Rosetta silent file (secondary structure, phi, psi, omega in degrees, C-alpha in Angstrom):
SEQUENCE: MKKNVTFLLDPSNLWMEDSLRKYKFKLSNKYNFKITKKIKTVKFQDIVFPICYTKILSKNFLEINKLVLIIHPSKLPKNRGFAGTQQEVLKNKNKIFVNMIKAEEKLDNGLICLQDYFNLNGTELIDEIRKKQSNTYLRMIKFFLNKYPKVSFRKQRGKGNFISKRKPKDSELNINKSIKDQFNHLRIADNDLYPSFFYYRKNKYLLKISKDNKKN
SCORE:     score description
SCORE:     0.000 S_00000001
   1 L     0.000  133.971 -177.855   40.931  -37.748   -3.618 S_00000001
   2 L   -70.135  145.050  174.802   44.081  -35.929   -4.704 S_00000001
   3 E   -86.779  147.306  177.655   43.929  -33.294   -7.437 S_00000001
   4 E   -95.412  122.100 -178.575   46.240  -33.575  -10.442 S_00000001
   5 E  -119.725  126.911  178.873   48.445  -30.530  -11.006 S_00000001
   6 E  -119.999  134.333  171.199   50.687  -30.150  -14.050 S_00000001
   7 E  -100.189  117.071 -178.512   53.352  -27.539  -14.691 S_00000001
   8 E   -99.653  117.684 -178.625   53.718  -27.054  -18.437 S_00000001
   9 E  -101.236  147.391  176.369   57.115  -25.715  -19.505 S_00000001
  10 L   -91.834  116.912 -178.136   58.002  -24.084  -22.807 S_00000001
  11 L   -57.340  -20.640 -179.596   61.104  -25.821  -24.288 S_00000001
  12 L   -94.215    1.346 -175.013   62.209  -22.485  -25.747 S_00000001
  13 L  -149.765   71.159 -168.273   61.935  -20.591  -22.455 S_00000001
  14 L  -103.788   22.903 -173.700   63.235  -22.714  -19.588 S_00000001
  15 L   -64.347  -19.089 -177.771   64.835  -20.132  -17.303 S_00000001
  16 L  -101.034    0.371 -173.596   62.522  -21.082  -14.420 S_00000001
  17 H   -60.718  -47.334 -176.704   62.817  -24.870  -14.719 S_00000001
  18 H   -60.719  -46.509 -178.000   65.541  -25.397  -12.088 S_00000001
  19 H   -67.124  -34.229  177.246   63.846  -23.331   -9.397 S_00000001
  20 H   -65.101  -45.121 -177.822   60.514  -25.046  -10.090 S_00000001
  21 H   -68.255  -28.716 -178.383   61.998  -28.536   -9.781 S_00000001
  22 H   -86.282  -17.717 -173.718   63.808  -27.643   -6.564 S_00000001
  23 L   -71.212  138.594 -179.483   60.876  -25.924   -4.892 S_00000001
  24 L  -104.005  102.979  178.870   59.141  -27.798   -2.086 S_00000001
  25 L   -75.568  -26.893  178.496   55.402  -27.191   -2.199 S_00000001
  26 L    54.045   43.695 -179.187   54.833  -29.635    0.692 S_00000001
  27 L  -129.618   28.601 -176.376   51.301  -30.306   -0.499 S_00000001
  28 L   -65.366  -16.908  177.409   51.603  -33.962   -1.456 S_00000001
  29 L   -75.461  -17.347 -177.654   48.638  -34.776    0.767 S_00000001
  30 L  -111.321  -25.869 -169.892   46.373  -32.744   -1.540 S_00000001
  31 E  -136.177  151.854  164.856   47.959  -32.970   -4.991 S_00000001
  32 E  -103.256  121.647 -176.196   49.759  -35.144   -7.488 S_00000001
  33 E  -102.239  144.475  175.271   52.382  -32.988   -9.223 S_00000001
  34 E  -143.685  141.263  174.633   53.835  -33.390  -12.706 S_00000001
  35 E  -118.623  129.706 -179.199   56.258  -31.283  -14.740 S_00000001
  36 E  -145.737  156.190  173.456   56.305  -31.661  -18.518 S_00000001
  37 L  -109.073    2.187 -175.467   57.445  -29.918  -21.707 S_00000001
  38 L  -107.933  102.415 -175.404   55.037  -31.899  -23.893 S_00000001
  39 H   -63.987  -29.522 -178.583   51.722  -30.127  -24.234 S_00000001
  40 H   -66.078  -19.412  179.920   50.112  -33.100  -25.978 S_00000001
  41 H   -88.733   -5.925 -175.816   50.419  -35.130  -22.767 S_00000001
  42 L   -92.442   98.604 -177.488   48.528  -32.560  -20.681 S_00000001
  43 L  -141.443  143.687  172.607   44.942  -33.787  -20.581 S_00000001
  44 L    55.889   37.537  177.412   42.145  -33.993  -18.027 S_00000001
  45 L   -90.020  150.393  176.867   44.142  -32.211  -15.338 S_00000001
  46 L   -72.662  -43.048  178.855   42.498  -30.469  -12.407 S_00000001
  47 E  -139.755  135.118  174.673   44.950  -27.545  -12.544 S_00000001
  48 E  -125.000  131.502  173.656   47.551  -26.615  -15.156 S_00000001
  49 E  -113.594  101.587  170.745   50.179  -23.917  -14.704 S_00000001
  50 E   -74.333  114.971 -173.553   51.872  -23.024  -18.012 S_00000001
  51 E   -96.973  117.608  179.602   55.139  -21.561  -16.709 S_00000001
  52 L    52.529   40.808 -175.552   56.723  -18.779  -18.816 S_00000001
  53 L   -84.763  129.052 -172.120   54.837  -20.207  -21.786 S_00000001
  54 L  -104.223    3.124 -179.627   55.284  -18.170  -24.964 S_00000001
  55 L  -110.763  150.664  179.475   52.721  -19.868  -27.208 S_00000001
  56 L   -75.987  132.266 -178.144   48.985  -19.247  -27.331 S_00000001
  57 L   -82.161  138.376 -176.061   46.981  -22.094  -25.808 S_00000001
  58 L   -75.063  160.098  176.186   44.279  -23.638  -27.989 S_00000001
  59 H   -60.050  -40.115 -179.904   40.580  -23.666  -27.166 S_00000001
  60 H   -62.326  -41.649  179.160   40.720  -27.467  -27.004 S_00000001
  61 H   -62.430  -41.945 -178.657   43.550  -27.361  -24.432 S_00000001
  62 H   -68.665  -30.298 -179.299   41.584  -24.955  -22.243 S_00000001
  63 H   -82.771  -30.519 -174.231   38.472  -27.122  -22.474 S_00000001
  64 H   -81.342  -14.467  176.563   40.141  -30.489  -21.888 S_00000001
  65 L  -114.492  143.102 -171.266   41.689  -29.352  -18.573 S_00000001
  66 L   -64.588  -46.790 -177.345   39.550  -28.192  -15.666 S_00000001
  67 L  -144.184  122.931  177.832   41.490  -25.047  -14.707 S_00000001
  68 E  -116.390  124.436 -175.031   44.416  -23.427  -16.508 S_00000001
  69 E  -119.986  129.278  178.737   46.176  -20.585  -14.687 S_00000001
  70 E  -104.871  139.826  172.589   48.644  -18.114  -16.168 S_00000001
  71 E  -108.773  119.740 -171.434   51.077  -16.032  -14.118 S_00000001
  72 E  -125.831  127.326 -178.767   51.709  -12.745  -15.860 S_00000001
  73 L   -86.038   90.032  169.969   54.107   -9.956  -14.813 S_00000001
  74 L  -176.423  170.351  177.006   52.219   -6.683  -15.137 S_00000001
  75 L   -95.354   81.909 -176.040   49.404   -4.802  -13.472 S_00000001
  76 L   -56.043  144.377   12.374   46.646   -6.124  -15.713 S_00000001
  77 L   -85.312    6.914  177.873   44.959   -5.047  -17.862 S_00000001
  78 L   -71.532  143.850  173.027   48.071   -2.992  -18.607 S_00000001
  79 L    58.216   47.880  167.117   50.824   -4.654  -20.627 S_00000001
  80 E   -66.153  153.454  177.655   49.118   -7.809  -21.788 S_00000001
  81 E   116.241 -132.732 -167.329   51.354   -9.897  -23.999 S_00000001
  82 L  -121.281  155.920  173.169   55.008  -10.727  -23.735 S_00000001
  83 L    54.815   44.754 -177.485   58.149   -9.746  -21.792 S_00000001
  84 H   -61.714  -41.525 -179.729   56.236   -7.784  -19.179 S_00000001
  85 H   -64.381  -46.210  179.597   59.102   -7.670  -16.685 S_00000001
  86 H   -59.627  -40.402 -179.741   61.612   -6.473  -19.274 S_00000001
  87 H   -64.606  -38.293  178.645   59.236   -3.752  -20.396 S_00000001
  88 H   -67.802  -39.559  177.242   58.833   -2.501  -16.842 S_00000001
  89 H   -62.561  -41.396  178.758   62.614   -2.459  -16.304 S_00000001
  90 H   -62.792  -26.446  177.075   63.022   -0.443  -19.502 S_00000001
  91 L   -87.802    6.693  178.254   60.570    2.068  -18.026 S_00000001
  92 L    67.869   28.163  177.765   62.798    2.273  -14.937 S_00000001
  93 L   -87.167  139.782  179.221   60.147    0.660  -12.731 S_00000001
  94 L  -112.286  -12.104  173.993   61.318   -1.120   -9.579 S_00000001
  95 E  -105.799  109.826 -174.196   57.967   -2.439   -8.330 S_00000001
  96 E  -105.270  111.675  179.806   56.943   -5.258  -10.664 S_00000001
  97 E   -77.759  149.206  179.756   53.352   -6.431  -10.319 S_00000001
  98 E  -135.855  133.065  179.042   52.427  -10.065  -10.975 S_00000001
  99 E  -118.653  144.654  167.337   48.952  -11.493  -11.612 S_00000001
 100 E  -106.624  123.070 -174.382   47.592  -15.030  -11.585 S_00000001
 101 E  -131.379  156.840  173.981   44.729  -15.255  -14.053 S_00000001
 102 E   -76.379  126.929 -177.449   42.421  -17.839  -15.557 S_00000001
 103 L   -68.226  137.336  174.677   43.608  -18.630  -19.077 S_00000001
 104 L  -131.331  169.554  177.704   41.278  -17.702  -21.931 S_00000001
 105 L   -60.327  -39.568  178.354   41.521  -17.829  -25.710 S_00000001
 106 L   -80.220  123.379 -169.006   42.128  -14.088  -25.748 S_00000001
 107 L   -58.789  126.306  174.284   45.644  -13.535  -24.460 S_00000001
 108 L    55.985   33.519 -176.929   45.969  -12.345  -20.830 S_00000001
 109 L  -108.853    3.271 -171.268   42.317  -11.373  -20.717 S_00000001
 110 L   -78.256  175.042  178.786   41.153  -13.776  -18.002 S_00000001
 111 L   -68.181  142.759 -179.724   39.780  -13.335  -14.521 S_00000001
 112 E   -91.807  132.999  174.734   42.295  -12.429  -11.801 S_00000001
 113 E  -114.760  -24.419  178.093   42.560  -14.596   -8.702 S_00000001
 114 E  -144.262  148.062  171.746   45.822  -13.333   -7.172 S_00000001
 115 E  -138.314  135.265  179.754   48.025  -10.273   -7.419 S_00000001
 116 E  -143.155 -171.128  177.260   51.480   -9.846   -5.913 S_00000001
 117 E  -161.257  164.690  169.483   54.692   -7.986   -6.720 S_00000001
 118 E  -134.968  154.556 -176.078   58.447   -8.036   -6.293 S_00000001
 119 E  -106.408  142.526  172.222   60.865   -5.178   -5.828 S_00000001
 120 L  -115.119  158.894  176.927   64.048   -4.340   -7.696 S_00000001
 121 L  -109.007    0.437  176.319   66.705   -1.850   -6.656 S_00000001
 122 L    94.608   -1.257 -179.390   67.833   -0.918  -10.166 S_00000001
 123 L  -112.915  -10.223 -174.520   71.162   -2.775  -10.138 S_00000001
 124 L   -67.763  142.835  169.701   70.048   -6.362  -10.812 S_00000001
 125 L   -94.803  178.328 -169.007   71.027   -8.127  -14.030 S_00000001
 126 H   -56.116  -41.063 -178.616   68.776  -10.633  -15.776 S_00000001
 127 H   -65.247  -37.904  178.871   69.634  -13.652  -13.591 S_00000001
 128 H   -71.121  -37.723  176.441   68.942  -11.703  -10.405 S_00000001
 129 H   -62.090  -45.930 -178.921   65.713  -10.306  -11.852 S_00000001
 130 H   -64.711  -34.064  178.625   64.591  -13.788  -12.831 S_00000001
 131 H   -63.938  -45.602  177.732   65.373  -15.141   -9.381 S_00000001
 132 H   -64.632  -39.192  179.391   63.107  -12.573   -7.750 S_00000001
 133 H   -64.686  -47.175 -178.881   60.474  -13.188  -10.391 S_00000001
 134 H   -65.466  -38.123  177.283   60.535  -16.971   -9.981 S_00000001
 135 H   -60.409  -38.791  178.660   60.394  -16.704   -6.177 S_00000001
 136 H   -68.226  -44.546  178.476   57.256  -14.604   -6.523 S_00000001
 137 H   -57.253  -48.764 -176.283   55.674  -17.013   -8.997 S_00000001
 138 H   -66.490  -38.385  176.860   56.314  -20.018   -6.753 S_00000001
 139 H   -62.175  -40.818  179.692   55.045  -18.224   -3.671 S_00000001
 140 H   -67.097  -41.612  179.101   51.824  -17.347   -5.500 S_00000001
 141 H   -62.035  -46.107 -179.654   51.335  -20.904   -6.746 S_00000001
 142 H   -62.712  -41.800  179.043   51.792  -22.323   -3.258 S_00000001
 143 H   -61.567  -44.468  179.844   49.388  -19.778   -1.785 S_00000001
 144 H   -62.277  -47.564 -177.045   46.775  -20.617   -4.417 S_00000001
 145 H   -65.375  -31.773  176.337   47.115  -24.376   -3.942 S_00000001
 146 H   -65.891  -36.886 -176.894   46.802  -24.009   -0.191 S_00000001
 147 H   -85.567  -30.009 -173.360   43.507  -22.127   -0.588 S_00000001
 148 L   -57.196  137.152    8.535   42.029  -24.058   -3.510 S_00000001
 149 L   -91.725    9.649 -178.829   39.123  -24.598   -4.091 S_00000001
 150 L   -83.593   66.594 -179.615   38.210  -21.709   -1.784 S_00000001
 151 L  -126.876  155.046  178.421   39.391  -19.070   -4.234 S_00000001
 152 L  -125.248  154.592 -178.960   37.621  -16.193   -5.910 S_00000001
 153 L  -123.260  149.414  177.366   38.101  -14.519   -9.276 S_00000001
 154 E  -136.241  155.907  179.618   37.447  -10.967  -10.412 S_00000001
 155 L   -73.281  151.042  171.694   37.302   -9.195  -13.735 S_00000001
 156 L   -71.190  141.819 -177.660   40.139   -7.024  -14.959 S_00000001
 157 L  -121.133  138.087  177.247   39.276   -3.347  -14.670 S_00000001
 158 L   106.106 -179.351 -178.338   40.419   -0.460  -16.825 S_00000001
 159 L   -89.958  130.525 -178.367   41.822    0.017  -20.302 S_00000001
 160 L  -101.190  168.718  173.081   44.405   -2.515  -21.454 S_00000001
 161 L  -142.799  165.517 -173.911   47.247   -2.508  -23.955 S_00000001
 162 E  -123.080  137.235  178.713   49.242   -5.225  -25.676 S_00000001
 163 E  -111.476  130.116  178.556   53.026   -5.773  -25.838 S_00000001
 164 L   -78.327  164.458  176.504   54.592   -7.718  -28.695 S_00000001
 165 L   -62.258  141.760  171.799   57.351  -10.277  -28.247 S_00000001
 166 L   -75.737  143.275 -179.392   60.843   -8.897  -27.926 S_00000001
 167 L  -116.178  161.624  179.863   63.113   -9.890  -30.786 S_00000001
 168 H   -51.379  -34.270 -178.440   66.920  -10.225  -30.932 S_00000001
 169 H   -65.334  -20.278  179.571   67.106   -6.861  -32.683 S_00000001
 170 H   -71.217   -9.754  178.199   65.643   -5.234  -29.562 S_00000001
 171 H   -90.529    6.083 -179.886   68.974   -5.881  -27.808 S_00000001
 172 E   -73.909  135.153  177.437   70.800   -3.447  -30.087 S_00000001
 173 L   -99.048  156.809  177.456   72.536   -0.554  -28.330 S_00000001
 174 L   -98.479  114.388 -176.185   73.070    2.944  -29.673 S_00000001
 175 L   -66.605  -13.017 -179.702   76.810    3.707  -29.755 S_00000001
 176 L   -91.895   -0.551  176.103   76.039    7.427  -29.550 S_00000001
 177 L  -108.644  159.421 -178.152   74.400    7.059  -26.149 S_00000001
 178 L   -78.282  162.668  174.435   76.130    6.483  -22.824 S_00000001
 179 L   -61.545  -40.540  179.951   76.247    3.225  -20.918 S_00000001
 180 H   -58.812  -43.375 -179.456   74.303    4.921  -18.131 S_00000001
 181 H   -65.529  -25.007 -175.647   71.518    5.865  -20.526 S_00000001
 182 H  -114.367   16.148 -176.037   71.278    2.262  -21.751 S_00000001
 183 H   -60.792  -38.064  179.509   71.950    0.408  -18.521 S_00000001
 184 H   -65.407  -31.641  174.633   68.407   -0.971  -18.319 S_00000001
 185 H   -64.887  -40.179  178.482   68.842   -2.444  -21.804 S_00000001
 186 H   -67.228  -36.550 -177.846   71.987   -4.188  -20.580 S_00000001
 187 H   -62.445  -35.917 -174.462   70.220   -5.451  -17.454 S_00000001
 188 L   -95.630    2.989  178.568   67.559   -7.362  -19.368 S_00000001
 189 L   -79.582  143.795  175.634   69.902   -8.877  -21.975 S_00000001
 190 E  -100.323  116.981 -174.505   70.654  -12.603  -21.821 S_00000001
 191 L   -59.340  -25.740 -177.933   74.374  -13.134  -22.449 S_00000001
 192 L   -97.114  -45.225 -173.104   73.730  -16.497  -24.093 S_00000001
 193 L   -89.698  -42.965 -179.875   70.395  -16.222  -25.872 S_00000001
 194 E  -147.660   74.934 -179.554   70.108  -12.535  -26.800 S_00000001
 195 L   -68.944  157.291  172.442   73.179  -10.531  -25.770 S_00000001
 196 E   -65.515  151.258  179.689   73.414   -6.789  -26.221 S_00000001
 197 E  -153.694  165.625  173.339   75.160   -5.733  -29.398 S_00000001
 198 E  -149.734  160.595  176.883   76.034   -2.731  -31.516 S_00000001
 199 E  -107.579  138.611  176.522   77.228   -2.018  -35.029 S_00000001
 200 E  -149.911  123.745 -179.255   80.347   -0.040  -35.791 S_00000001
 201 L    50.343   49.607  175.711   82.015    0.387  -39.187 S_00000001
 202 L    67.219   12.045  175.989   79.908   -2.383  -40.694 S_00000001
 203 E  -113.074  146.186  176.381   80.867   -4.840  -37.962 S_00000001
 204 E  -100.472  128.954 -179.577   78.571   -6.302  -35.318 S_00000001
 205 E  -118.845  133.830  176.222   79.957   -6.426  -31.766 S_00000001
 206 E   -92.051  139.954 -179.450   78.468   -8.387  -28.868 S_00000001
 207 E  -126.308  108.736 -177.699   78.524   -6.814  -25.453 S_00000001
 208 L  -105.795  146.605 -173.181   78.034   -9.176  -22.505 S_00000001
 209 L  -127.857  142.086  175.074   77.605   -8.019  -18.933 S_00000001
 210 L  -152.522  160.521  179.864   78.165   -9.589  -15.527 S_00000001
 211 L   -90.145  141.443  170.216   78.712   -8.356  -11.986 S_00000001
 212 L   -94.792  104.862 -175.680   82.097   -8.417  -10.305 S_00000001
 213 L   -92.994    8.370  177.758   81.130   -9.524   -6.813 S_00000001
 214 L   -74.640  138.893  178.071   84.675   -9.531   -5.490 S_00000001
 215 L   -80.540  138.505  178.884   85.268   -7.124   -2.639 S_00000001
 216 L   -69.774    0.000    0.000   87.935   -4.494   -3.173 S_00000001
């Protein structure tokens, strides 16, 4: 009998939706797949993957579905919380760890079943970063589904810390610092949703960034 797998998307954070819908898991012989943005419709599923979900899942949701798995970008238990990839970029890190964990009421505190990573070279902007991130997420999901139910879980080890959500004000630049000094801030800014900005003489200026890929 096929297992039911649902991908739950956050309507406020849909940057991975296109790549998810286009991805070919090629596991239709084992699973029935569904993608939804409506959490109230997700019930009695064998496996649920909340993708880039920014809201805390209720105890009832975790109990009504057999297995809920979160994919979190950090080397847990370090950097539990939000915007893990952006925080690593701000620290000038180029190796970004990613964990697949069992969802619990306590945020990002669950058992680990998979760990992977993706590499950056320090020049990528947000769309390129997200592409590498989404490719890693999808690869991990496919690997898990291929192995399931023959999977094992382990406890997180070490001392953890928590990262709060980034807010629009976190995209503010310091006009007294160089572009080079703030390049990582520019890299993680979203030109549409939360562009970089600065204040000068009581005016707010938006600063949007893109790559010129034309050859000289």
